[in-house]
C-alpha positions in Angstrom: -0.1 0.1 0.0 1.4 3.4 -1.0 2.2 6.1 1.8 -0.4 8.6 0.6 -3.1 6.0 0.2 -2.3 4.8 3.7 -2.4 8.3 5.0 -5.9 9.0 3.1 -7.4 5.7 5.0 -5.8 6.8 8.2 -7.5 10.5 7.8 -10.9 8.8 6.9 -10.9 6.8 10.1 -9.8 9.7 12.2 -12.6 12.0 10.6 -15.1 9.1 11.1 -14.3 8.9 14.9 -14.7 12.5 15.3 -17.8 13.2 13.4 -19.4 9.7 14.0 -20.4 9.3 10.5 -18.9 7.6 7.4 -19.7 8.9 3.9 -19.2 6.0 1.4 -18.4 6.8 -2.2 -20.4 4.5 -4.5 -19.8 4.2 -8.1 -22.7 3.2 -10.6 -21.2 1.0 -13.3 -22.5 -1.1 -16.1 -22.6 -1.6 -19.9 -24.1 1.3 -22.1 -27.8 1.5 -21.9 -28.2 -0.7 -18.8 -29.9 2.3 -16.9 -27.0 3.7 -14.9 -27.9 7.4 -15.5 -31.8 6.6 -15.0 -30.8 5.0 -11.5 -28.4 7.8 -10.6 -31.2 10.3 -11.5 -33.9 8.3 -9.5 -31.5 8.1 -6.3 -30.8 11.8 -6.5 -34.5 12.7 -6.8 -35.6 10.4 -4.1 -33.0 11.5 -1.6 -32.3 15.1 -2.2 -35.1 16.5 -4.4 -32.8 17.8 -6.9 -33.3 17.4 -10.6 -31.4 14.9 -12.8 -27.7 14.6 -12.8 -27.3 13.2 -16.3 -29.0 12.9 -19.6 -30.6 9.7 -20.6 -30.5 8.8 -24.2 -31.2 5.6 -26.5 -27.8 6.3 -28.2 -25.0 4.4 -26.4 -22.5 6.1 -24.4 -24.5 9.2 -23.8 -22.6 9.6 -20.5 -19.1 10.1 -21.3 -17.6 11.8 -18.2 -18.1 10.6 -14.8 -20.6 12.8 -12.7 -20.7 13.0 -8.9 -23.5 13.8 -6.4 -22.1 14.5 -3.0 -23.8 14.5 0.4 -26.8 12.1 -0.2 -28.5 10.6 2.9 -30.5 7.4 2.5 -32.7 6.5 5.4 -33.1 2.8 5.0 -33.0 -0.6 6.8 -33.2 1.2 10.2 -30.2 3.5 9.6 -29.1 6.8 7.8 -26.3 6.1 5.1 -24.3 9.0 4.0 -23.3 8.7 0.2 -21.5 10.2 -2.6 -22.7 8.7 -5.7 -20.6 8.6 -9.2 -22.5 8.0 -12.4 -19.9 6.5 -14.6 -19.5 6.1 -18.4 -20.7 2.7 -19.9 -18.2 0.1 -19.8 -17.3 -1.4 -23.0 -14.4 -3.8 -24.4 -14.8 -2.5 -28.1 -16.1 1.0 -29.2 -16.8 1.3 -32.9 -17.6 4.6 -34.4 -19.9 3.0 -37.0 -22.3 2.2 -34.2 -23.0 5.8 -33.8 -23.6 6.4 -37.4 -26.6 3.9 -37.2 -28.2 6.7 -35.0 -27.7 9.3 -37.6 -24.4 10.9 -36.8 -21.9 11.8 -39.6 -18.7 10.1 -39.7 -16.9 13.0 -38.1 -19.4 13.2 -35.2 -19.4 9.3 -34.7 -15.5 9.3 -34.5 -15.6 12.1 -31.9 -18.3 10.3 -30.0 -16.3 7.0 -30.1 -13.2 8.8 -28.9 -14.9 10.4 -26.0 -16.7 7.2 -25.2 -13.1 5.4 -25.0 -11.9 8.1 -22.8 -14.9 7.5 -20.6 -14.2 3.9 -20.1 -10.6 4.8 -19.0 -12.0 7.4 -16.6 -14.5 4.7 -15.1 -11.7 2.2 -14.6 -9.6 4.9 -12.9 -12.5 5.8 -10.5 -12.4 2.2 -9.1 -9.4 3.1 -7.1 -11.2 5.7 -5.2 -14.5 4.1 -4.3 -15.9 2.3 -1.2 -18.2 0.1 -3.3 -20.2 -0.5 -6.6 -23.5 -0.7 -8.0 -23.3 -2.9 -11.0 -26.4 -2.3 -13.2 -27.4 -4.9 -15.8 -30.1 -5.0 -18.2 -32.3 -7.9 -17.2 -33.7 -8.4 -20.7 -30.1 -9.3 -22.0 -27.7 -12.1 -21.5 -25.7 -11.3 -18.5 -22.8 -13.5 -19.1 -20.9 -10.9 -21.4 -17.2 -10.1 -21.8 -18.0 -6.6 -20.5 -19.8 -8.0 -17.2 -17.1 -10.6 -16.5 -14.3 -8.1 -17.1 -16.0 -5.3 -14.8 -16.7 -7.9 -12.1 -13.2 -9.3 -12.3 -11.8 -5.8 -11.9 -14.1 -5.1 -8.9 -13.1 -8.4 -7.2 -9.3 -7.8 -7.8 -9.8 -4.5 -5.7 -11.9 -6.3 -2.9 -14.8 -3.8 -3.7 -18.1 -4.4 -2.1 -20.5 -5.0 -5.1 -24.3 -5.1 -5.3 -25.6 -6.2 -8.7 -28.9 -4.3 -9.9 -30.8 -6.1 -12.2 -32.5 -3.4 -14.1 -35.5 -3.1 -16.4 -37.9 -5.8 -14.7 -40.9 -3.9 -16.1 -40.1 -5.1 -19.5 -41.6 -8.2 -21.1 -38.5 -10.4 -21.7 -36.8 -9.5 -18.3 -35.3 -12.6 -16.7 -33.4 -11.4 -13.6 -33.0 -14.9 -12.6 -30.3 -15.2 -15.4 -28.1 -12.6 -13.6 -28.5 -14.5 -10.2 -27.3 -17.6 -12.0 -24.4 -16.1 -13.8 -23.0 -14.3 -10.7 -24.1 -16.3 -7.7 -21.2 -15.0 -5.5 -22.8 -11.5 -5.5 -26.0 -10.1 -4.2 -28.6 -9.1 -6.7 -31.5 -6.7 -6.3 -34.2 -6.8 -9.1 -35.7 -3.1 -9.8 -37.1 -0.9 -12.6 -35.1 2.5 -12.3 -37.6 3.9 -14.9 -40.8 2.9 -13.2 -39.6 2.8 -9.5 -40.1 -0.8 -8.9 -38.5 -2.4 -5.9 -36.5 0.8 -5.0 -37.1 0.2 -1.2 -35.6 -3.1 -1.5 -32.6 -1.5 -3.3 -32.1 1.1 -0.6 -32.2 -1.5 2.2 -29.6 -3.5 0.2 -27.3 -0.3 -0.1 -27.7 0.3 3.6 -26.8 -3.1 4.4 -23.9 -3.6 2.1 -22.4 0.0 2.1 -23.5 1.4 5.4 
């Protein structure tokens, strides 16, 4: 462990003892269009009353820079949990500019978007070194056992980060969150619809349990 990281950890323990509260920094991760920003917006609305912190779009990689919301207090599971959340860009193992051209972008626009999306993936990976836990959002209508999901979970496990998998989009007809549980049985899974607000109390209780 580096000297500066050790000092930072000791400072965090010292401040926690003085003020009696620990503020956990939680990253929201997942592949593009899994519903990360929809979830981040929902959490912020539920627990601060503020508006959206990010833009939601059907175009992949709409979020290309990490966005932070600090000082949230979630009251759940009989406790008050103090959180900073970080909505991260969508994780991908390959980004092809032609994918964006299918949404009507010019080649120049698509190449710019692909470059920004690639930089966003790098930024999201760097954030893993500065988090206390992760909400990993997956689309429950899709096959969860993808290279992206396996790679992301491997990175988090290597860092010993507490991980809560969020099986999103359960409101859709072909949702099968049981596939996510079967693919990653070593991690807790909460089934929600961030868009419709389904099962959010269960999610907040799980956040309090795992990150409080």
